[in-house]
C-alpha positions in Angstrom: -14.6 -41.3 57.6 -15.5 -39.4 54.1 -13.4 -36.7 52.6 -15.3 -33.6 51.0 -13.3 -31.6 48.3 -13.7 -28.1 49.1 -15.2 -26.0 46.3 -15.6 -22.2 45.6 -16.8 -19.7 42.9 -14.5 -20.9 40.7 -16.1 -24.2 40.2 -19.5 -23.2 39.4 -20.6 -24.6 35.6 -21.7 -21.6 33.5 -22.7 -21.6 30.2 -20.7 -18.5 29.4 -18.2 -19.1 26.5 -20.2 -21.8 24.9 -21.7 -19.7 22.6 -20.6 -19.2 19.2 -19.8 -14.9 18.5 -21.6 -15.0 15.5 -24.8 -16.1 17.0 -24.9 -12.9 19.8 -26.3 -10.7 18.4 -24.4 -7.3 19.7 -21.3 -9.0 18.5 -22.6 -9.8 14.9 -23.4 -6.1 14.9 -20.1 -5.0 16.0 -18.3 -7.0 13.1 -20.6 -5.8 10.4 -20.1 -2.1 12.0 -16.4 -2.7 11.6 -16.4 -3.8 8.2 -18.8 -1.1 6.9 -16.1 1.6 8.5 -13.0 -0.6 6.8 -14.7 -0.6 3.4 -15.6 3.5 4.0 -11.6 4.1 4.9 -10.4 1.8 1.4 -12.7 4.0 -0.5 -11.7 7.0 0.4 -7.9 5.8 0.0 -8.9 4.5 -3.5 -10.3 8.3 -4.5 -7.3 9.7 -3.3 -4.8 7.6 -5.0 -6.8 7.9 -8.1 -7.1 11.3 -7.7 -3.0 11.8 -7.3 -2.8 9.7 -10.6 -5.1 11.9 -12.6 -2.9 14.9 -11.1 0.5 13.2 -12.3 -1.0 12.4 -16.0 -2.1 15.8 -16.0 1.5 17.3 -15.0 3.0 14.6 -17.5 0.7 16.6 -20.2 1.5 20.4 -19.2 5.1 19.1 -19.9 4.6 17.8 -23.1 3.0 21.2 -24.0 5.6 23.0 -22.6 8.2 20.9 -24.3 6.4 21.4 -27.7 6.4 24.9 -27.0 10.2 25.2 -26.5 10.9 23.2 -29.4 9.0 25.2 -31.6 10.2 28.7 -30.3 13.9 27.3 -31.2 12.6 26.1 -34.5 11.5 30.0 -35.0 15.2 30.9 -34.4 16.6 28.4 -36.9 18.0 26.2 -34.6 17.1 22.2 -35.2 15.7 19.8 -32.9 18.1 17.7 -31.4 17.4 14.0 -32.4 17.8 11.6 -29.5 20.3 8.9 -30.0 19.7 4.8 -31.1 19.5 4.4 -27.0 16.7 4.5 -25.0 17.2 5.1 -21.0 19.3 2.6 -19.7 18.0 0.8 -16.4 20.3 0.7 -13.6 22.3 -2.4 -13.1 23.0 -4.3 -10.2 26.6 -4.0 -8.9 28.2 -7.7 -10.1 28.8 -9.1 -6.3 32.2 -9.6 -4.9 32.1 -12.3 -2.5 30.2 -15.4 -2.8 30.6 -15.9 1.1 28.8 -14.5 3.8 28.5 -10.3 4.4 32.5 -9.7 5.2 33.8 -6.1 6.2 37.2 -5.2 5.1 39.1 -2.7 7.1 
C-alpha cells in the first residue's frame, strides 16, 4: 500500500516573497516619498535652528549695546569703569571621587 501525504493550501508553492523589494515599483516610490518627506522635515529643522541662533546673536549684540550705554552714563557721572580681574570665568570642576569602588550609600 502506498502512503500518501495529505497536503493543504499552505503547501502550494508561490513566487511571493522572492522578488526584491527594490524591483517592485510601488515599494520603490514609497521609499522615495519617505526619503523626500524626511529631507523636507530636516530642512525645516535646520531653518528653525539657524533662526534661533540668529536671534541669540542679535540678543548678544543688544546686550553689548545696553552695556556700553550704561558704562557711558557712569563715565558721564564721573564713575570709573570697573576693570576686570586677571582671572577669566572659571569652569566648573568635577568633585573629587571619595571612593574608588562601586557606588556606596552611607547612612
